[in-house]
N, C-alpha and C positions, 0 to 999 in steps of 0.2 A: 504494500500500500504506500502510495506516495505521500510524503509529508505536505501538509497544507502550507501554502505560501502566506507569510504574515502580511496582513493588510496594513499598508502605510496610510494613516488617516489623511495626510496632506494630498495624497494621490487619488482620493475618492471623489466622485462627481458631486456637484452642488448646483442647485438652481438659485440664482440671484436675480430676482425680478424676472425679466424676459431673457436673461442670459443663462444658457445651459452650459456650465463649466465642466470640463472633463476632469479637472483637479483643482486644488485650492491654493496653488502657488501662482501669483500673478506678477507681471513685470511692473515695477515701480516707475513713477514719473522721474525722468532724468533730463533736466534741462541741459542742453548740450552746447549752447552758444554757437550754433552753426548756421543761423539765418543771416541774411544781409538786408539792412534797412527794415527789419522786422518782417521780412517775407520769407517763408520756408522755401528751400531750394530743392532741386531734383534728388539730391543725395539723401534727403529725408525719406524718400520712398524706399531706397535700399536699406537704410538703417532700420526702419520699422518692419519691412518685409523679412529681414533676417531674424527678427525676434517674434514672428507670428507663428502660432501653432493652432491646429484644429482644437476647438473647445477651450482655447486659452483666453486670458483677459489681459489686455495691455492698456496701461495708462500713459498717455503721451506727455510731452513736456509742457511747461507753463507757458501761457500766452497772456501778454499784457492786455488789459481790458480797454485801455484808452491811451491817448498820448500823455496823460498825466500820471500814468502808472509805471513810470520808469525813474531811475535815479537822476537822469538828465531831463529836466522839464522844458516845455516849449518856451522860447524867448528867454532862456537863461534863468527862469524862475527857480526858487528853492523847492526841493522835493517836499511833498505833503506828508503829514504825520498827525498823530494824536497830540503831539507835543512840539515845542520848539527847542527842546534840549539837544545839544550837539552830541554826535556819536563819535566815539573813538575809532581809530583805524581798526579794521577787522581783517583777520586772516581769511583768505579765500579757501574754497573747498579743496583746492589742490594741496593745502597745507604749507604752502611756500610764500605765495604772493600776498600782499596786503591791499585791501580796498579802502579808499579814503572817501569820505562823504562830506558834502557841504551841509551846513546847518539847515535843518528842516523848517518848514513853515507849519504852524499849528492850524489845522482846519477850523474854520469858523463853523459854528453850529449850523447855520443855514446852508453851508456848502455840503454838508454830509449827505443830504438827500440826493445830490447830483452824483456822488460817488456810488451810492446804492443803485441809482438808475444806470450808471455805467456797467455795473455787474449784470444787471437785467438785460441790457442791450447786447452785451458780449455773449451771454448765454443764448439768447435768441439767434444771434448771428452764427454761433457754433452749430446749433441744431439745423438751421437753414442750410449750412454748408455741408451737412450730411453726417456730422458726428453723432455718436450714440448718447452722449450726455456730457456734463461738465462736473468737475470737482472744484469746489471753492477752496482756495489756499488760505487756511487760517493758522499757519505755522511758520516756523523758521524766520521770524522777524519781519514778515510781510505786514502790510498795513493793518489787516484785521487783527493780527496778534499784537500790534502796537497799541491797539485800543483795549484788548483784553488783559494785557499784563500791566500790573500796577507799578512796576519799576520804570515803565515808559510813560504810561498814561497818568498825567497829573492834572487832568481837566476837573473843572468844578461845575460843569453843566450836566445835562441828563445823560451824557456819555462817559462820565468819569465818577470815581468814588467807589461805590459798592460793587461786588462781582456782578450783580444784576445790571447795573448801569454800564459797566465796562463791556459786558457781553451784548449790549443792546445793538451796537453797530453790526456785529456779526449776524445776529438773529434777524435784523432788518434786511440784510443781504440775502440770507437764506430764504426768507419769506418772499422777497421780490423775485428771486430766481425760481422758486417753487411755483409761484403764481404764473410765471411766464412760460415755463417749459414742462411743468408737472413733476411730482415727487420722485418718480422712478427714474428720472434722468438727472437727479441732483445728488451730489456727494460732497463731503467736506473732510478736510484734514486738519487736525488740531494737535498741538504739542504742549501740554500744560506744564511739563516739568523742566524743560530746557530753557536756556537763556541765549539763544542765537541772536546776534546783533544787539546784545544787551537787553533783549526782551525777556525779562525775568518776572516771576510771580511770587510774591511773598507767601501766598497760601494757596497753592494749586489744588489741594484737597477740597477746598471750598468752591472755587470757580470752575474747576474741571467737571465735577458731577452736575453742577447747576446747568452748565452749557449742554451737557449730554442729555439731561432730562428734558431740557427745553426743545431739543431737536426731535424728541419722540413724537410730538404732535404733528410733525410734517410728514412722517413716514418716508424719509429719504432712502435711497437705495442702499447706501452703506456709510459707515463712519470709519475713517482711517486715522489711527493714532500711532505715535512713535514711542517705543520703549523708553522709560526714564533713564536707562543706562546709556543712551546715546545723547548726552548733553553737549558733546563737542563733535566737530566734524571728523568722521573717520576714526573715532576713539571710543571704545567700550569702557564704561566706568561703573564701579559698584554704586548702587543706589538703594536707599531705603524705601523708595516709592514703588507703587505698583499700579498697573492699569486695571486691575480687577474691579475696583469700585466703579470705574467708568464703564467697564464691560457689563457689569450687572445692571447698571442704570439704563443702558441703551437697549432698545427693543429689537433692533434690526441686525443686519449683517455687520460684523466688526472686523476690520482689517488692521493688522499690526505690522510694523517694520522695526528694524533696529538691531543689526549685527547678528542675525541668525546664521547658524550653519545647519547642516542637515539634521543633526541629533537634537539640538535644543529647539529647532523649528518644529519637529514632531512632538517633543515633550510639551512645549507651551501650548500647542494646539489642543492636545488632550486635556491638559490642566484647565485651560480657560473654558473649554466646552463643558467639562464635567462640573465646574463651579457655576458657570453662568447659564448653562442650559440651552445655548443657541449656537449658531455657526460662527466660526472664526476662519478667516482666510489670511494666509501669510503673504506679506509683500516681500519679494526677493529683490535685493539691491546689489548683491555681490556676484554670485555665480552666473545668473542670467544676464547680468548687465556688463560683464567683463568681456565685451566684444568690441570690434573696431568702431571708431567714430565717437565713442562715448566721452563726454567731457562734462566738467562742472562749470558753474557760472556764478556771478554775483546775484544779489537778490533785488529785483525791481519791487515796487511797492504793492501793486494790486494785480493779482493774476487769477486765471482759471486754468485748471488742468483739463485737457480735452481727451475724451474717451472715444 
């Protein structure tokens, strides 16, 4: 009698909305800094076709939502933020070079609605262009995270102060995109424990679960988070924090990334599913992505991931 082959949980099928996945490892978004004048080039077709598989799920790179969503603003204006505090030079994702930033301009309260609308329009444009959905980038020091993290956000209006007020901007964007393209085409990425680009949070255990619970009413396709151990670019660190409270608070599909190899990827999938009772999908950023043309980039302010 032949021995039964052990089932690897990550390689089992999963239905996520209208997507029938053959396994639970997906390609993470990898901004490659390979376009010219913000226009994708023909080699992008090669890059993504090399990484496409039957029944696989691929998240493409970040796309700026408007001309104000970059480090370099129209007419030489200062980049926008939740604050006007200056940012120290930051090491780039390659671990070698440094990025330097001009002092930001604090968004006025009445200007925020326009940024929310920019996200809505960008989502609509992506769907009209034929993409399957969009993922809102709420991590890694981008504009949304600058509002959510209290070490950046020093506002005194309705978008600053308590976790509820600091999450207001993010939730307004989620609602606008949700209303424009529908729940099952909307995803979001959050990073409550890290401090990329000085975007730190004094109490992530409070604001993280609040944001996750607030997302439940929209029924979005999935929620993507990064392990607390990945608080620095390319470096795995010990952390007392855990994603389990957020996983248990979220009702839908939960994607995680953060320094996984084959063994601990399988183990964390089993652990989180046993504890939280629903599906988890592992984002792979190392083995699947270590192929030609992959590059890292600096962080523009406001982006959507295109699926």
